[in-house]
Backbone bond lengths (Angstrom), bond angles and torsions (degrees), N, CA, C in turn:
res aa  C-N    CA-C-N  psi(-1)  N-CA   C-N-CA  omega(-1)  CA-C   N-CA-C  phi
1 M - - - 1.458 - - 1.521 112.21 -
2 A 1.328 118.29 -14.26 1.451 119.54 -172.12 1.527 111.11 -88.49
3 G 1.336 117.76 -83.61 1.446 120.40 -178.07 1.515 110.41 60.10
4 T 1.332 115.84 -122.81 1.464 121.35 177.06 1.521 109.06 -117.06
5 W 1.318 116.46 48.42 1.465 121.22 179.20 1.521 109.50 -56.95
6 N 1.344 115.91 131.94 1.461 120.44 178.42 1.523 109.82 -144.30
7 V 1.310 117.16 -174.04 1.466 120.78 -171.34 1.515 113.19 -63.95
8 T 1.339 117.65 -20.64 1.468 119.10 178.55 1.521 111.89 -67.48
9 K 1.335 117.40 -16.88 1.466 121.63 -179.42 1.538 112.38 -87.04
10 I 1.312 118.23 -4.83 1.464 120.84 -176.58 1.525 110.16 -74.99
11 P 1.327 117.76 125.21 1.476 119.48 177.74 1.522 111.24 -64.09
12 D 1.322 115.69 160.99 1.456 121.02 176.23 1.525 109.95 -56.82
13 Q 1.325 116.72 132.41 1.466 122.13 -177.05 1.526 112.59 -109.07
14 T 1.316 117.17 14.91 1.466 121.14 -179.65 1.526 110.48 -57.67
15 G 1.327 115.45 132.87 1.454 121.23 179.74 1.517 113.95 90.64
16 K 1.343 117.20 -8.25 1.462 119.98 179.75 1.526 110.45 -93.69
17 R 1.321 114.65 148.31 1.455 121.84 179.73 1.525 107.98 -116.77
18 V 1.341 115.75 130.96 1.461 121.80 -172.25 1.521 109.88 -128.63
19 V 1.321 116.85 134.05 1.462 122.49 170.92 1.525 107.54 -110.00
20 I 1.340 116.22 129.16 1.464 121.07 178.06 1.521 108.16 -127.19
21 T 1.317 117.03 119.23 1.463 120.23 177.33 1.519 109.85 -80.03
22 G 1.327 115.85 146.96 1.457 120.23 178.58 1.513 112.99 61.52
23 S 1.334 116.38 44.29 1.467 120.32 -170.47 1.516 114.00 -104.52
24 N 1.329 117.76 17.85 1.460 118.58 177.75 1.531 112.58 -86.72
25 S 1.340 117.03 -8.07 1.463 119.77 179.88 1.525 109.66 -158.55
26 G 1.331 114.98 172.29 1.459 121.12 171.80 1.512 114.77 59.63
27 I 1.319 115.38 -141.42 1.455 122.53 -175.76 1.525 111.42 -62.79
28 G 1.330 116.69 -41.75 1.457 119.97 179.28 1.509 112.31 -61.05
29 Y 1.330 116.16 -42.15 1.458 120.62 178.09 1.527 110.78 -63.86
30 E 1.326 116.63 -46.47 1.469 119.76 -179.32 1.527 111.25 -60.74
31 A 1.335 116.52 -42.16 1.462 119.59 177.95 1.525 110.87 -63.56
32 A 1.333 116.93 -41.45 1.464 120.88 179.39 1.522 110.85 -63.08
33 R 1.310 116.86 -43.89 1.464 120.84 -179.30 1.521 111.76 -61.60
34 V 1.322 115.97 -45.32 1.465 120.02 -178.42 1.525 110.98 -67.26
35 L 1.325 117.53 -44.11 1.461 119.98 -178.98 1.529 111.31 -66.20
36 A 1.336 117.09 -35.54 1.467 119.81 174.53 1.523 110.41 -64.18
37 D 1.318 115.99 -39.30 1.461 120.53 178.57 1.526 111.73 -65.34
38 R 1.332 116.38 -27.56 1.465 120.29 178.67 1.535 111.99 -88.54
39 G 1.333 116.78 5.47 1.455 120.26 172.48 1.507 116.68 103.30
40 A 1.342 118.03 -2.19 1.464 120.06 -178.89 1.527 110.91 -74.88
41 Q 1.330 115.21 152.60 1.455 121.01 166.81 1.518 106.82 -86.72
42 V 1.327 117.05 121.20 1.459 121.54 -172.29 1.516 109.89 -114.01
43 I 1.335 115.49 127.62 1.458 121.93 175.44 1.515 108.11 -103.59
44 L 1.314 116.49 116.64 1.449 122.14 177.30 1.522 108.11 -84.30
45 A 1.321 116.94 108.61 1.462 122.50 179.92 1.518 107.51 -94.60
46 V 1.337 116.40 103.34 1.459 120.28 -168.37 1.527 111.31 -133.06
47 R 1.317 114.96 152.20 1.466 120.94 177.68 1.518 110.84 -79.03
48 N 1.336 117.25 -40.34 1.456 122.41 -177.30 1.530 109.27 -101.29
49 L 1.321 117.35 107.36 1.461 121.06 -175.18 1.525 112.09 -67.67
50 D 1.326 118.16 -33.31 1.462 119.45 177.83 1.521 110.55 -62.48
51 R 1.321 116.85 -45.02 1.460 119.73 178.45 1.524 111.09 -69.12
52 G 1.330 116.21 -34.43 1.455 119.42 176.41 1.519 111.92 -63.58
53 N 1.322 116.50 -42.94 1.466 120.30 178.41 1.520 111.48 -65.15
54 E 1.334 116.78 -37.57 1.458 119.96 176.76 1.533 110.51 -65.98
55 A 1.323 117.25 -40.29 1.473 120.36 177.41 1.526 110.52 -62.76
56 A 1.323 116.73 -43.02 1.459 120.43 178.76 1.527 110.88 -63.18
57 R 1.326 116.49 -40.15 1.467 120.11 178.34 1.525 110.44 -61.60
58 R 1.326 116.92 -42.62 1.464 120.39 179.83 1.519 111.50 -64.99
59 I 1.333 116.88 -41.02 1.462 119.62 179.19 1.526 110.08 -64.38
60 R 1.329 117.29 -44.22 1.469 120.26 180.00 1.529 111.39 -63.59
61 A 1.346 116.43 -32.66 1.461 119.98 178.20 1.518 111.55 -69.81
62 E 1.327 117.05 -32.53 1.469 121.29 -178.52 1.512 113.36 -88.07
63 V 1.343 116.47 -30.90 1.463 120.88 -172.56 1.521 109.13 -117.89
64 S 1.305 116.05 109.99 1.456 120.25 179.52 1.522 110.79 -63.19
65 G 1.339 116.59 128.25 1.455 120.79 178.59 1.512 114.90 74.36
66 A 1.351 117.36 16.70 1.466 120.39 -178.31 1.526 110.99 -59.87
67 Q 1.329 115.01 135.18 1.460 121.44 174.88 1.528 107.72 -99.62
68 V 1.322 116.02 100.93 1.465 121.14 -175.67 1.519 108.54 -132.77
69 E 1.322 116.02 132.31 1.460 121.51 174.62 1.517 109.11 -128.43
70 I 1.330 115.50 156.73 1.460 121.52 179.69 1.514 108.74 -118.15
71 M 1.327 116.14 133.77 1.455 121.26 175.88 1.529 109.20 -134.99
72 P 1.333 117.55 139.74 1.465 119.88 -178.95 1.523 112.68 -74.45
73 L 1.321 115.62 135.91 1.464 121.70 176.75 1.516 109.18 -153.95
74 D 1.318 115.94 121.28 1.463 122.09 173.53 1.521 107.29 -115.12
75 L 1.316 116.36 106.57 1.458 121.27 -176.33 1.520 112.67 -69.91
76 A 1.322 117.13 -13.14 1.465 121.03 176.78 1.524 111.91 -88.96
77 D 1.333 116.38 13.63 1.463 122.54 -178.73 1.527 107.89 -142.81
78 L 1.325 117.52 106.38 1.461 120.90 -175.38 1.522 112.24 -64.47
79 D 1.325 118.51 -27.09 1.468 120.01 174.17 1.525 110.64 -65.47
80 S 1.336 116.62 -38.51 1.457 120.96 177.16 1.530 110.69 -65.34
81 V 1.324 116.58 -38.66 1.468 120.50 177.55 1.526 110.25 -60.62
82 Q 1.324 116.71 -46.21 1.457 119.65 179.12 1.525 111.39 -65.17
83 S 1.321 116.77 -40.98 1.466 120.29 179.69 1.528 110.56 -62.15
84 F 1.336 116.17 -41.11 1.463 119.64 177.73 1.522 110.66 -61.02
85 A 1.327 116.46 -49.39 1.466 120.29 -178.29 1.522 111.09 -61.74
86 D 1.324 117.06 -42.44 1.466 120.00 179.35 1.528 110.75 -63.30
87 A 1.337 116.37 -43.51 1.466 120.39 -179.91 1.528 110.84 -65.19
88 Y 1.333 116.01 -41.29 1.467 119.40 179.16 1.524 110.29 -61.96
89 Q 1.307 116.69 -48.67 1.461 120.66 -175.13 1.525 112.73 -71.96
90 S 1.329 117.33 -18.26 1.459 119.16 174.04 1.525 111.60 -76.37
91 K 1.342 116.73 -19.76 1.462 121.14 -179.08 1.527 112.83 -100.04
92 W 1.345 115.81 -36.87 1.461 119.72 -172.29 1.521 110.60 -135.13
93 D 1.314 115.91 150.29 1.472 119.93 178.64 1.518 112.35 -114.23
94 T 1.335 117.72 9.85 1.463 121.67 175.12 1.519 109.48 -134.62
95 L 1.322 115.56 154.57 1.465 122.63 173.95 1.519 107.00 -149.82
96 D 1.326 115.54 110.81 1.462 120.13 -174.88 1.529 112.61 -80.24
97 I 1.330 116.93 -39.71 1.465 120.14 -176.88 1.525 108.83 -140.91
98 L 1.314 116.03 125.18 1.466 122.66 171.49 1.521 107.36 -110.81
99 I 1.318 116.17 118.14 1.462 120.94 179.53 1.519 108.93 -109.49
100 N 1.337 115.72 107.15 1.464 122.82 179.39 1.521 108.42 -85.13
101 N 1.316 115.29 86.11 1.457 121.77 -169.51 1.518 114.56 -106.51
102 A 1.321 118.62 -35.16 1.470 121.51 -170.61 1.522 111.29 -59.85
103 G 1.312 115.48 150.30 1.458 118.51 177.49 1.513 111.68 -169.48
104 I 1.304 114.06 167.12 1.455 121.43 175.47 1.523 107.67 -132.09
105 M 1.335 116.14 144.84 1.457 119.98 -172.03 1.518 111.78 -129.37
106 A 1.326 115.20 122.31 1.466 124.26 168.16 1.526 115.28 56.28
107 P 1.337 118.96 46.57 1.463 119.53 174.29 1.527 110.61 -82.10
108 P 1.325 117.20 171.42 1.470 119.63 168.26 1.522 109.41 -61.15
109 H 1.316 116.84 165.31 1.468 120.29 -177.50 1.522 110.28 -65.24
110 R 1.326 114.95 115.23 1.453 122.03 177.63 1.514 108.65 -141.45
111 Q 1.318 115.92 166.69 1.459 120.78 -178.45 1.521 111.23 -122.59
112 T 1.329 114.58 154.12 1.450 120.25 173.53 1.529 109.23 -74.90
113 K 1.318 116.05 174.50 1.460 120.45 177.84 1.525 111.57 -57.37
114 D 1.335 116.40 -31.73 1.461 121.49 -177.40 1.517 113.32 -89.83
115 G 1.343 117.29 3.86 1.456 120.98 174.34 1.508 115.85 91.22
116 F 1.338 118.35 14.37 1.464 121.62 177.67 1.524 109.61 -92.89
117 E 1.346 116.44 150.05 1.463 119.83 171.82 1.525 107.71 -52.80
118 L 1.331 116.40 135.81 1.457 121.15 -166.47 1.523 114.20 -56.80
119 Q 1.336 117.71 -42.44 1.468 119.38 -177.13 1.529 111.82 -72.57
120 F 1.317 117.27 -45.87 1.464 120.19 178.38 1.530 109.81 -64.95
121 G 1.332 116.58 -40.32 1.454 120.65 -178.36 1.510 113.38 -68.57
122 T 1.338 117.06 -37.76 1.465 121.32 -178.54 1.526 111.36 -84.20
123 N 1.324 115.75 -55.89 1.462 120.69 -172.07 1.523 112.54 -67.51
124 H 1.335 116.87 -39.95 1.467 119.79 -178.46 1.525 113.51 -103.51
125 L 1.328 117.69 -62.97 1.461 119.64 -171.45 1.527 112.64 -63.30
126 G 1.324 117.41 -38.75 1.454 119.75 178.47 1.519 112.19 -61.16
127 H 1.333 116.09 -43.75 1.466 119.78 179.37 1.526 111.84 -73.57
128 F 1.318 117.37 -35.14 1.467 120.61 174.46 1.522 109.51 -57.61
129 A 1.339 116.20 -48.64 1.467 120.49 -178.88 1.524 111.26 -65.40
130 L 1.323 117.15 -41.59 1.465 120.17 -179.97 1.521 111.00 -61.69
131 T 1.323 116.26 -45.95 1.471 120.12 179.47 1.512 110.42 -62.58
132 G 1.328 117.21 -41.69 1.455 120.34 178.64 1.511 112.80 -63.87
133 R 1.325 116.64 -39.27 1.463 120.38 178.77 1.532 112.36 -67.31
134 L 1.336 116.30 -26.84 1.467 120.66 -176.84 1.527 113.48 -104.25
135 I 1.341 118.04 1.62 1.458 120.02 -170.99 1.525 112.87 -61.66
136 N 1.325 118.39 -38.15 1.465 119.51 -179.85 1.520 111.58 -65.02
137 T 1.324 116.90 -37.21 1.463 120.77 177.19 1.520 110.42 -66.73
138 L 1.319 117.26 -41.40 1.462 120.71 177.07 1.522 110.99 -63.59
139 L 1.324 117.16 -42.47 1.465 120.75 -179.44 1.526 112.31 -65.26
140 S 1.309 117.06 -26.66 1.469 120.23 -179.47 1.525 112.60 -87.80
141 T 1.341 117.08 0.30 1.460 122.03 -179.72 1.526 109.65 -105.95
142 P 1.327 118.46 121.91 1.467 120.12 -179.53 1.530 111.97 -58.05
143 S 1.334 115.42 132.77 1.474 122.74 174.04 1.525 113.28 56.49
144 A 1.328 116.76 38.88 1.472 120.48 178.65 1.526 110.23 -71.65
145 R 1.333 115.05 158.90 1.461 121.11 177.87 1.517 110.76 -133.48
146 I 1.317 114.47 146.08 1.457 122.69 171.57 1.520 106.85 -119.24
147 V 1.312 116.74 125.17 1.463 122.11 178.77 1.523 107.98 -112.59
148 V 1.322 115.96 126.84 1.465 121.58 179.29 1.526 107.94 -113.77
149 V 1.327 115.87 117.45 1.459 120.23 -178.01 1.525 109.69 -88.93
150 S 1.318 115.98 115.79 1.463 122.39 178.43 1.520 108.56 -107.07
151 S 1.297 117.71 -146.93 1.462 122.11 -176.56 1.521 109.22 -163.27
152 A 1.327 115.90 154.01 1.460 119.66 171.46 1.523 111.02 -60.95
153 A 1.327 116.55 -17.08 1.466 120.81 177.74 1.518 112.62 -67.31
154 H 1.339 117.96 -8.41 1.473 118.91 175.34 1.531 110.14 -60.37
155 N 1.344 115.77 -22.31 1.465 119.18 -179.01 1.530 113.03 -65.97
156 M 1.332 117.55 -22.79 1.462 118.64 178.71 1.526 111.68 -101.13
157 G 1.323 116.90 12.92 1.451 120.39 -178.29 1.522 113.54 -104.52
158 T 1.322 115.36 150.11 1.461 123.58 167.16 1.517 106.65 -136.41
159 I 1.334 116.07 154.69 1.459 119.76 178.17 1.525 108.07 -95.48
160 D 1.327 115.92 106.77 1.461 121.68 179.73 1.526 107.56 -98.24
161 F 1.334 116.13 93.80 1.456 120.44 -175.66 1.528 112.29 -64.71
162 D 1.323 117.19 -19.51 1.463 120.56 178.74 1.531 112.97 -86.37
163 N 1.332 115.73 -8.25 1.473 118.76 -176.51 1.531 110.46 -149.22
164 L 1.337 116.82 45.02 1.461 120.97 -177.48 1.523 111.70 -60.53
165 N 1.306 117.49 -31.76 1.463 121.43 -178.72 1.522 113.42 -90.58
166 W 1.318 117.49 2.56 1.458 122.28 177.48 1.526 111.87 55.04
167 A 1.324 115.49 38.21 1.468 119.62 175.69 1.518 110.62 -66.93
168 D 1.323 115.66 -24.73 1.460 121.25 -178.15 1.523 109.75 -113.06
169 G 1.321 118.03 106.36 1.459 122.05 172.21 1.514 114.26 71.70
170 Y 1.325 118.10 58.11 1.472 122.15 -178.54 1.522 111.69 -61.60
171 R 1.350 114.62 130.37 1.460 121.94 173.29 1.522 106.77 -129.45
172 R 1.314 115.76 111.38 1.467 120.74 -167.30 1.524 113.93 -58.90
173 W 1.333 117.96 -39.58 1.466 119.32 -177.75 1.527 111.48 -76.27
174 R 1.325 116.97 -36.63 1.456 119.51 174.98 1.529 110.49 -64.67
175 A 1.335 115.97 -37.63 1.463 120.20 177.89 1.526 110.74 -66.29
176 Y 1.331 116.29 -39.26 1.471 119.45 176.09 1.526 110.03 -62.98
177 G 1.336 116.09 -45.16 1.464 119.74 178.32 1.518 112.03 -60.11
178 Q 1.337 117.24 -39.13 1.464 119.70 177.48 1.520 110.86 -62.30
179 S 1.327 118.00 -42.06 1.461 120.47 -178.75 1.524 111.49 -66.40
180 K 1.325 116.87 -35.89 1.464 120.13 -179.44 1.530 111.63 -76.85
181 L 1.340 117.10 -32.76 1.458 120.35 171.80 1.524 109.86 -65.00
182 A 1.329 116.32 -40.52 1.461 120.53 177.59 1.522 111.14 -60.69
183 N 1.339 117.39 -37.31 1.464 120.46 176.23 1.526 111.36 -57.10
184 L 1.330 116.29 -44.96 1.466 120.20 -178.20 1.526 111.79 -70.31
185 L 1.312 116.75 -44.12 1.471 119.59 177.95 1.527 110.24 -58.65
186 F 1.330 116.97 -41.29 1.460 121.72 177.32 1.520 111.52 -64.08
187 A 1.328 117.32 -47.29 1.464 120.67 -177.77 1.528 111.79 -60.84
188 Y 1.334 116.67 -46.09 1.465 120.05 -178.65 1.530 111.18 -67.54
189 E 1.327 116.66 -40.81 1.466 119.68 179.49 1.527 110.53 -67.47
190 L 1.319 117.14 -38.92 1.461 120.03 177.36 1.523 110.56 -62.09
191 Q 1.329 117.57 -42.93 1.463 120.06 178.30 1.524 111.01 -61.33
192 R 1.328 117.47 -41.66 1.469 119.63 178.77 1.524 110.80 -61.94
193 R 1.314 117.54 -41.36 1.464 120.96 -178.94 1.536 111.38 -70.03
194 L 1.311 116.80 -35.86 1.460 119.95 175.00 1.524 110.86 -63.54
195 E 1.326 116.52 -41.94 1.462 120.64 179.08 1.523 111.60 -65.05
196 Q 1.325 116.43 -37.11 1.466 120.23 -177.82 1.522 112.55 -62.78
197 I 1.321 118.40 -30.99 1.469 120.21 179.22 1.523 111.29 -99.93
198 G 1.326 117.33 4.44 1.463 120.76 178.68 1.513 113.25 68.14
199 A 1.329 116.92 33.25 1.462 121.29 -176.74 1.525 111.65 -71.00
200 D 1.325 114.75 147.11 1.461 120.96 175.73 1.534 109.37 -89.74
201 V 1.317 115.46 47.47 1.466 123.11 179.70 1.519 107.63 -135.35
202 K 1.318 116.53 136.16 1.463 121.44 176.81 1.521 109.39 -113.46
203 C 1.325 116.32 143.88 1.461 122.12 171.46 1.524 108.40 -116.25
204 I 1.314 116.32 127.32 1.461 122.55 -176.41 1.525 108.43 -132.04
205 A 1.305 117.18 132.66 1.458 122.04 178.46 1.525 109.98 -97.18
206 C 1.317 115.60 160.01 1.466 119.54 178.61 1.526 109.65 -156.34
207 H 1.322 115.33 168.27 1.462 120.51 171.15 1.524 107.96 -146.42
208 P 1.336 117.18 149.77 1.466 120.70 -172.93 1.510 115.18 -86.54
209 G 1.336 118.01 -4.44 1.450 119.09 -169.40 1.518 109.23 74.96
210 F 1.311 116.14 -150.04 1.465 121.68 179.51 1.519 107.29 -99.18
211 A 1.332 115.94 99.12 1.457 120.80 -174.95 1.519 110.86 -117.89
212 A 1.320 115.80 146.16 1.464 122.00 -179.30 1.521 109.62 -80.98
213 T 1.317 116.39 99.53 1.462 121.88 177.50 1.518 108.88 -137.29
214 N 1.330 115.89 169.53 1.459 118.55 179.00 1.521 112.18 -73.13
215 L 1.340 118.35 -7.24 1.468 120.06 173.90 1.521 110.03 -61.17
216 T 1.333 116.05 -40.86 1.459 119.74 -179.51 1.521 111.54 -67.76
217 A 1.317 116.38 -53.38 1.457 119.39 -175.48 1.522 111.70 -71.26
218 A 1.329 117.02 -45.07 1.460 120.26 -176.38 1.517 111.37 -72.94
219 G 1.326 117.00 -42.94 1.457 119.48 -178.56 1.509 112.14 -63.94
220 M 1.333 116.25 -47.80 1.458 119.75 -179.27 1.524 111.53 -69.65
221 G 1.330 116.86 -24.46 1.446 119.54 -176.94 1.511 114.27 -94.79
222 L 1.345 117.88 -6.37 1.459 121.22 -175.09 1.524 111.20 -59.23
223 G 1.321 115.62 117.60 1.453 120.36 177.72 1.517 113.53 71.75
224 K 1.349 117.71 16.30 1.452 120.25 -176.17 1.529 110.39 -116.82
225 S 1.290 115.32 173.96 1.453 122.02 179.31 1.522 110.50 -76.13
226 W 1.332 115.18 177.70 1.466 120.61 176.40 1.518 111.07 -57.02
227 L 1.333 118.31 -27.31 1.464 120.90 -179.48 1.519 110.60 -65.70
228 G 1.353 117.15 -45.34 1.462 120.42 179.13 1.510 111.66 -62.37
229 K 1.340 115.85 -41.74 1.463 119.42 178.66 1.518 110.37 -66.16
230 G 1.329 116.09 -36.54 1.456 119.79 -179.68 1.509 112.52 -66.00
231 I 1.331 117.20 -37.37 1.465 120.66 178.07 1.518 109.81 -62.19
232 G 1.330 116.71 -43.30 1.456 120.11 179.13 1.511 111.39 -62.52
233 G 1.349 116.68 -43.06 1.458 119.79 178.60 1.517 111.77 -66.18
234 F 1.332 117.29 -38.62 1.460 121.74 177.84 1.525 110.55 -60.75
235 A 1.355 115.99 -40.42 1.459 119.91 179.41 1.512 110.94 -61.34
236 N 1.330 116.48 -37.41 1.455 119.60 -178.43 1.526 113.15 -63.70
237 V 1.325 117.27 -26.03 1.462 120.44 179.40 1.527 110.73 -60.41
238 F 1.328 117.27 -32.59 1.460 121.58 -175.15 1.536 112.89 -96.95
239 A 1.320 117.01 2.42 1.454 120.72 -176.80 1.523 110.84 -92.73
240 Q 1.337 115.52 161.03 1.456 119.25 171.36 1.525 108.87 -77.33
241 S 1.327 116.14 167.53 1.458 120.85 -174.47 1.523 111.73 -68.34
242 A 1.326 115.28 160.63 1.464 120.30 176.20 1.522 110.83 -62.02
243 S 1.332 117.35 -34.11 1.469 119.70 179.27 1.522 111.11 -66.11
244 M 1.344 117.48 -38.02 1.464 119.96 174.35 1.525 110.32 -69.90
245 G 1.334 116.41 -39.74 1.459 120.31 179.01 1.515 113.05 -63.24
246 A 1.332 116.68 -24.90 1.464 120.67 179.71 1.525 112.86 -80.16
247 L 1.322 117.93 -15.44 1.463 119.87 -175.86 1.534 113.67 -59.84
248 P 1.342 120.49 -42.63 1.463 118.28 176.68 1.530 113.13 -59.54
249 T 1.332 117.14 -38.23 1.462 120.55 177.17 1.523 110.23 -63.27
250 L 1.320 116.97 -45.93 1.467 121.00 -179.56 1.524 111.06 -66.25
251 Y 1.304 116.98 -38.01 1.466 121.79 176.73 1.525 109.88 -61.71
252 A 1.342 115.86 -47.76 1.465 120.40 179.78 1.522 111.59 -62.35
253 A 1.312 116.46 -35.08 1.462 121.00 -175.86 1.518 113.78 -79.33
254 T 1.339 117.75 -24.84 1.470 118.95 -168.21 1.520 116.49 -129.45
255 E 1.328 119.24 -18.56 1.468 120.04 -174.73 1.531 110.10 -65.17
256 P 1.332 118.25 116.74 1.471 121.21 -173.95 1.518 114.75 -63.26
257 R 1.336 118.29 -27.07 1.468 120.06 -172.93 1.523 113.96 -82.40
258 L 1.307 118.15 -6.88 1.460 119.52 178.99 1.523 110.52 -70.55
259 Q 1.328 115.64 142.21 1.461 121.70 -174.98 1.524 113.46 -100.47
260 G 1.330 116.92 -16.93 1.454 122.00 -173.22 1.515 110.33 107.24
261 G 1.320 116.72 140.29 1.459 121.34 -179.50 1.508 114.69 89.29
262 E 1.344 117.97 -1.42 1.460 119.97 178.50 1.532 111.25 -77.91
263 Y 1.320 113.97 164.51 1.462 123.07 173.78 1.517 105.96 -121.96
264 I 1.330 116.94 120.85 1.455 122.44 -173.66 1.524 109.58 -110.35
265 G 1.325 116.03 136.10 1.458 119.73 177.61 1.515 110.24 -161.89
266 P 1.328 116.91 177.88 1.460 120.20 176.18 1.528 110.74 -62.18
267 T 1.317 115.13 145.11 1.466 119.94 -180.00 1.526 110.14 -132.37
268 T 1.317 114.82 160.73 1.456 120.83 169.92 1.525 108.09 -81.65
269 R 1.308 116.14 174.54 1.470 119.81 177.31 1.520 111.83 -61.64
270 G 1.325 116.64 -24.64 1.455 120.00 177.82 1.517 113.52 -85.33
271 G 1.329 116.89 2.40 1.451 120.98 178.19 1.512 114.43 84.85
272 K 1.344 118.15 12.16 1.455 120.70 -178.89 1.531 110.59 -90.84
273 N 1.337 114.62 158.85 1.461 120.60 178.51 1.521 110.83 -55.05
274 S 1.332 115.66 141.93 1.450 121.12 178.18 1.520 108.39 -149.74
275 M 1.310 116.17 168.86 1.465 120.85 174.53 1.523 111.62 -102.43
276 R 1.329 115.92 -3.15 1.461 121.72 178.14 1.516 108.17 -141.37
277 G 1.329 116.36 153.77 1.448 119.35 173.79 1.509 113.18 120.55
278 Y 1.315 114.40 -174.37 1.457 121.59 -177.40 1.527 110.67 -81.65
279 P 1.324 117.40 155.32 1.464 119.67 -170.14 1.517 114.90 -83.25
280 G 1.310 114.64 153.42 1.453 123.32 173.08 1.517 108.52 -165.86
281 V 1.323 116.37 -176.74 1.462 120.94 178.46 1.523 108.65 -75.27
282 V 1.324 116.42 127.78 1.455 122.00 -179.88 1.527 108.89 -124.58
283 S 1.317 116.23 -177.50 1.459 120.26 -177.27 1.522 110.32 -115.10
284 S 1.324 115.77 149.66 1.463 121.87 172.80 1.523 108.00 -112.55
285 N 1.317 116.59 171.81 1.468 118.62 -171.61 1.533 112.57 -78.71
286 Q 1.311 115.53 173.04 1.460 121.04 -175.83 1.528 112.30 -65.16
287 R 1.337 117.18 -34.09 1.462 118.74 179.19 1.524 111.63 -60.64
288 S 1.317 117.18 -33.56 1.464 120.13 179.98 1.522 111.90 -70.92
289 M 1.327 117.06 -17.05 1.466 122.28 -178.01 1.528 112.83 -94.91
290 D 1.313 117.85 -0.65 1.462 121.87 -175.35 1.524 109.98 -73.67
291 Q 1.332 116.00 104.35 1.459 120.08 -174.40 1.518 112.90 -69.72
292 E 1.318 117.68 -30.91 1.463 119.49 178.52 1.531 110.99 -68.37
293 V 1.326 116.46 -41.86 1.460 119.97 176.36 1.527 110.10 -64.91
294 A 1.345 116.16 -39.81 1.464 120.16 179.82 1.525 111.24 -62.14
295 K 1.324 116.75 -42.85 1.469 119.85 179.21 1.522 111.13 -65.13
296 R 1.331 115.84 -41.20 1.464 118.69 179.64 1.525 110.37 -66.41
297 L 1.336 116.92 -42.18 1.458 120.69 178.50 1.527 110.39 -61.54
298 W 1.317 117.16 -38.58 1.467 121.86 178.94 1.536 109.96 -59.73
299 V 1.324 115.84 -48.96 1.467 120.62 -178.72 1.525 110.38 -63.36
300 V 1.330 116.70 -45.47 1.460 120.91 179.23 1.528 110.69 -61.98
301 S 1.329 116.60 -40.94 1.462 120.64 -179.71 1.526 111.21 -65.50
302 E 1.328 117.09 -38.97 1.459 119.94 175.37 1.529 110.67 -61.85
303 E 1.312 116.13 -42.84 1.468 119.70 -179.02 1.526 111.42 -66.36
304 L 1.323 117.40 -42.65 1.455 121.14 -177.30 1.526 112.60 -69.21
305 T 1.343 116.75 -36.22 1.465 120.23 -176.94 1.507 113.59 -95.71
306 D 1.338 116.89 -14.83 1.458 122.10 -173.21 1.529 111.46 59.32
307 V 1.321 115.29 34.40 1.465 122.37 176.51 1.525 107.51 -120.85
308 R 1.341 116.00 125.01 1.457 120.66 -178.89 1.524 110.81 -123.88
309 F 1.317 115.06 135.86 1.457 121.57 -178.75 1.527 109.24 -86.67
310 T 1.309 117.49 65.67 1.455 121.44 -172.84 1.535 112.19 -62.29
311 A 1.327 116.50 -27.38 1.468 120.00 179.91 1.520 111.97 -66.82
312 L 1.329 117.67 -16.88 1.468 120.84 -178.49 1.520 111.62 -98.92
313 D 1.327 118.09 -0.57 1.473 120.68 -179.03 1.525 111.08 -75.74
């Protein structure tokens, strides 16, 4: 299914409604632009409305007749997550594709508004809560999809239930790896629960490989000197473009042959995992497949966010 899959393979998306978190730049922006070009109505769920409006202006300038809207969403604030979901559901009763894309990478130790370590709280808990708040709308939409963007960095993560907030001995890259591992555990567990009730919704995980986005430069530079920012920018020189990095997300969101539960990422011509290249089905590590850890993480995430997926019980 992979080969040289690119945006020309995306089916017409006319009539579909898509929410993409963190879509004012980078991979999220590229995915939004392409899906708008294919006819979808795209909602840019962004923390910074000025940047969101600028992203929407750019998409409208590139795509004639683009249907793009901007809605405020701060994944580091569970009240904002609820407000977004309430506002969305007051306007629309369907959601064809939810792309959980936004993230932060390797900042100094900081906390969300609700007191969670910033990466775990934003990358995992914020998206867990958002998906839970929107699950009934997704279930009522024929052939809906949920895309969870993870990272190859899940390989350096473990779920430390005794220190999820990294109050003891914060290590920024290990914390990032934990949040990205949590993304995969959530995606796989969500797919299993959807299958158990026979839902017409698929959940598919993906990762962009090594892509040049402001996540690298901004995340590594957050609260740091010019040296930290420079390292992030230097890394981007060796990365593939944001448009290439967005292909796994677009593949996960639109490829008709996917069944749900797959992990999509760049592949080599032989179909093996890679950090660059065209997208296909790839593999994640054994820790991401641990169903007991996934179930425990699900319960803990419900308790921490006070969001429960009752429709999947």
